[in-house]
N, C-alpha and C positions, 0 to 999 in steps of 0.2 A: 270883952266877954264872949263875943261871937267867935273870935279866933281861938279862945280857950276851948270852947265846945267843939269846934271843928278838929282841933288837935286831938282831943280825947276820943272822938269818933274814929279818926284815922288810926290811932293806936289800937282801938278796939277791933277795927276791921283787919288790921295786920295780924293781931294775935289770933283772931278767929280764922283767918286764912291759913295760919300755921297749923292750928289744931285740926282744921278740916283736911289739909293735905296729909298730915300724919295719919288721920283716921282712914283716908282713902288708901294710903300705901299699906297700912296694916291689914286692911280687908282684902287687898289684891294679891298678897303673898300666897303662892301655891305650896302645898305640903310636899316635902321631898318624897319621891317614889321609893317604895321598898322592893328590892329585888330578891326573888327566891332562887336559891342555888339548886340547879337540876343536874343530875349526873346521867351521863349517857350509859346505856346498858350495852354490854359487849358479850359475844359468844366466844368461848374459848375451849381448847382441848389441851390435854397434857401431851408433851413430847414423848414419843416412844421410839428411840433410835433402834434401827434394825438393818439387816442386809436387804438391799433393794436391787432388783434386777433392772438394768438399763435396757429398755425395750425400744428399738427403733421401729417406728411405724411408717409404712410405705404402702403404695397401691400400684397395681398394674393389671394388664390384661393377659389372658392365657393364650399361649401359642403351642400347637402340637409339637412335641419334641421330634417325632418322626413325621416329616411332611415333605411331599414332593409336588412340584408343578410339572404337569405332563406336557411335553412338547413332542412334535412329530419330526423325525429326522429324515423321513421319506415322504413322497407324494402318492396320493391314491384316494379312492372313494371309501368312506367309512362304511363298513359292513354291519349288518344287523347281527347282534350277538345274543346269547342265551339270556343274559341280564341286560336290562336297559341301561345305557350309559347316561345316567341322570344323577343329580345330586341326591345323596341319601342312600344310594346303592352300596351294599357291603360286599367285600371280596376277601377271599382267603389268600394267603401267600401262595404265589405261583399261578393263581387263576387269571385268565385273560381279561384285561380291562376293556380293550378294544382291539379291533383288527381292521386293516386297510386292504382293499382289493389289490392283489399282487400278481394277477394272471399275466399281464404284459411283462412284468419284471421277471417272473418265473421262466417265461419263454426265452428271455434274453440270457438267463443263466444256463438253461439247457443248451442253448446255442454255443455258449462258451465252453461248456463241459464237453460237447461233441468235438469242438475244435481241439481241446486238450487231448482227448482220446485219439483223434486222428494224428496229432503230432507224435504221440508216443508210438502209435502203430507204425507210422512211416519210418520211425527210427530203429525199430527192432531188427530189420535185416542188417543194418550197419553195425548194430551192437553185436549180432551173432558173429560177424566177421572180425571186427576190431577188438571187441571186449567179450569174448565168449563166456568168461567166468561171471559176468554181470548180466548176461542175457536172461537167465532163468528168473531172477527176482523182478525184472521189468515185465517179463511175460506173465508172471504170477499177479503183478499189480494190475495189469489189464484184465485178467480173468476175473478179478474181484471188483473191478470198476463197475459201479451201478449208477446209471444216470439219474435214478429216482432217489438216491441217497446222498448224504453229504460226501463230498470228494475226500477220499482217504489221503493221508499224508504220503508224499513221495518217498520211495525207497532211499535209504541212506547211501551216500556216495562212499565208495571204497578207496578212491584215489582222486587226486586233482585232475588227472587226465579224463577220468569219467565225468567229473563235474564240469570241466570245460566243454566236453563233448555235448552233454545234455543241455547246458546253458546256451551253447551256440545254436542249437536247434530251436530255441525259443520256448522250450518246455517249462522252464522255471517262471518265465513271464506269464505264460498262459495259465499256469497253476495258481499263481498269486492273484491274477485277475479273477479267476473263478472263486477263490476263497474270499476275496473282497466283496464280490457280488453276493455270496452266500451269507456273509455277515449282514449286509444291507437288507437281504430278504427277511432275516429274523426281526428287523426293525419294523416290519409291517404288522407285527403283533406286539402289543405292549402288555406285559404281565405285571401283576401286583408284587412289589418287592417285599411286602409285609401284609399281614392281615389288617384291614382297615376299612375306611368308609370314604366314598367320593363326596367331597364337599362343594365341588364346582364342576359343571360340565358345560363346555362352550360349543360343542358340535353335536349333531344328531345324525343318525343313519342316512346315507345318501349324500352327505356333505363332501365336497371335494376338499380334502385336507392337503395343505401345501407344506413344503419343507420349512421348518422353523416356527410353525404355527402353534400357539398354545391351545391345548385341548381341554385341560381341566386341572383339578387339584385333588390330591389324595392324601389322607392323614391317618395316623394310628391314634384312635381315641383313648388309648389306655394310659398314656403318660403325657402330661403337659408341662410346659416351662413358662415361668413368669419372670419378666425383667422388672426389677425395682431400682429406684435411684435413692442412694443413701448419702447423707452429708459426708463430705470428704474427711471431716475431722474424725470420723469413726472408721476410716478405711482400715486402720491397723487392727480393729476389733472384729472385723468380719472374717470368719474362718469357714473354709469349705467343710461341710459336714454338720454345721450348726443346724439345730432344729428350728423350724419356723411355724408359728401358729397362723393359720389363714382363716378368714371369714368372708362370707359374701357381704355385699353392701347393706343388706337388710339385717345382718347379724343373726340370721335364723339358722345358718349352717356353718359348721367349722370343719377344717381339714388340717392335716399336718404335712408340711413340706420339708425340704432339706436344701441347704445352700450347696450347689454343685460347682459354681464358678464365680469368681470375683474378678472383674475387669481391672487391669493394671493401669488404666488411664483415667485421669480426672477430667471431667468436662469443665473447660475453662470458663464457660458462661455461667453455669449454675453451681460450680464447685461441688458437684456430686460425683459419686462413683457408682457404677452399675453392678448389681449382684443378680445372679440367676438362680431361681428356686424351682426344684422339681416337685410336682405333686401329682398323685394318681387317685382318681375316684370315678365311679360310674356316673356320678351326678354332674360332673364338670363337662363343659363344652368350650370349644375354641372361641375366643373373643370375650368370654366372661371376665368381669372385673372382680378382683379380690383384694382385700386388705391384708397386709402381712405385718406380723409383729416379730421382729428379729431380736433375740436376746443377745446383746453385744457383750456386756460384762456386768458385774455386780459391784455395788458400792456398800461398804460396811459403815455402821454408825451414821446412818443417814435417815432422813424423813422426807416424805413427798407431800407437798402442799400445792394449793392453787397458785398459779402465776400472778393472780390479781393481788395476792397478799404481799408480794415482794415489792419493796420500796427501792427504787433506783437500781434494781437488779443486784442489790448487795445487802439488804437489811430486811428485817421483819419485826413486827411489833409483838412484844411479850407483855404479860401483866405481872408486875411485882407486888408482893404483899396483898394480892387480891384486889388492888385498887389503883395502882399507878402504871400507866403505859410506859414501856421502855423500848426504845429502838435498838435492836441488837444486830450487829453485823454478822452475816453468814457467808458460807462459801457455796454458791450454786454450782453443781457438777453436771447437771443435764437438764435441758429445757425440752419439754414436749409441747404439743399444741395448747394444752390446757393446764398442765401441771409442771412443777419444777422439783427436782431432787436437790436437797440442800444438806450441808454438813455444818457443824459448828454449834449446834444447840445441845443443851444438857437434858438428860432424861428428867421428866416431871415438870419441866418449865411449861408455863401456860402461854400458848400462842393464840392469836385471834384466828377465828375460822371464817369470819366475814369482814369485808372491807368496812372500816369506820370512817365516814366523811369527816374531814376537819381534824383528824387525829394528829397529835404532836407528842414529842417526847416529854414525859412528866405529867401528862394529862390525867386527871382523876376520873376514874370510871367505876361502874358497878357491874359485876359479873352476873350474868343470867344463871340462876341456879337450877333451872329446869333441865 
């Protein structure tokens, strides 16, 4: 009897454990989560193919087109002049920039002139006897000879005999020595080769100037030249005479220049070619930095977009049926710093105007209607 009771209790406990386990499992089951489908909103614009100018952007500093560095070819003390030889002084063409003391040199020239005069004078008696027909022109030369003026040109020789006779007396040597000194005397004064302004002055009155010493720098502030470096790929597009739009770095002033030269050599390191642009304006100063926009060529049936929108430099996302992203291959024809000119899209196609993170071909999106 006792065994029967224990058996019944064991069976009852087993059944109870089964039902209890089932109850606990049923109560521990979590409900399946429900996911709500969200669509990403995109901003688009319609493609409008048109002719786009390919503009090459570069920058450079201005250099005066007419510019000279002033050096001394002779030695002497710098004299005080009517205008101070200082940076900022302006001079007209032909006006004396500076002058060096030439008293000692002038005295040396006068000595050489006297020597030439004496040589010709001592030759006249022999000329009267040996070449009477030539005597009068040499006598007239002496009568017009003025030590305080530039030495006049020697009379022309009528025959080889006369030439040998004059040369043998050392007259030609003395004459060219005098002319050489007269040329060097003119170098004691430096005159302005054009109307301009002194931008650098390295000496002051009373300074002993030596031969070959740099004295200053003189420019014409009317016309400037700017050197710009352009990608060698566009070398064949750069043409002399092309118009160039120039702006200062602050974008507050604009100027118009012209391409005047294009270098025929490509820089091997940077693979660029140098072009030179002329520009004239009273606002410009040497050393100013300007940005240049050179119109190289035009592309038809093209559109310009941000470089950020380009995928792998060969495709761009469009929106089909106002809801599906489609990756379309395009042909980039020119890259600038921020934008790219592309071809291969059809008019009225909708393209993204902003980068969409996680975008993929076939993605369902919603167009922002605002």
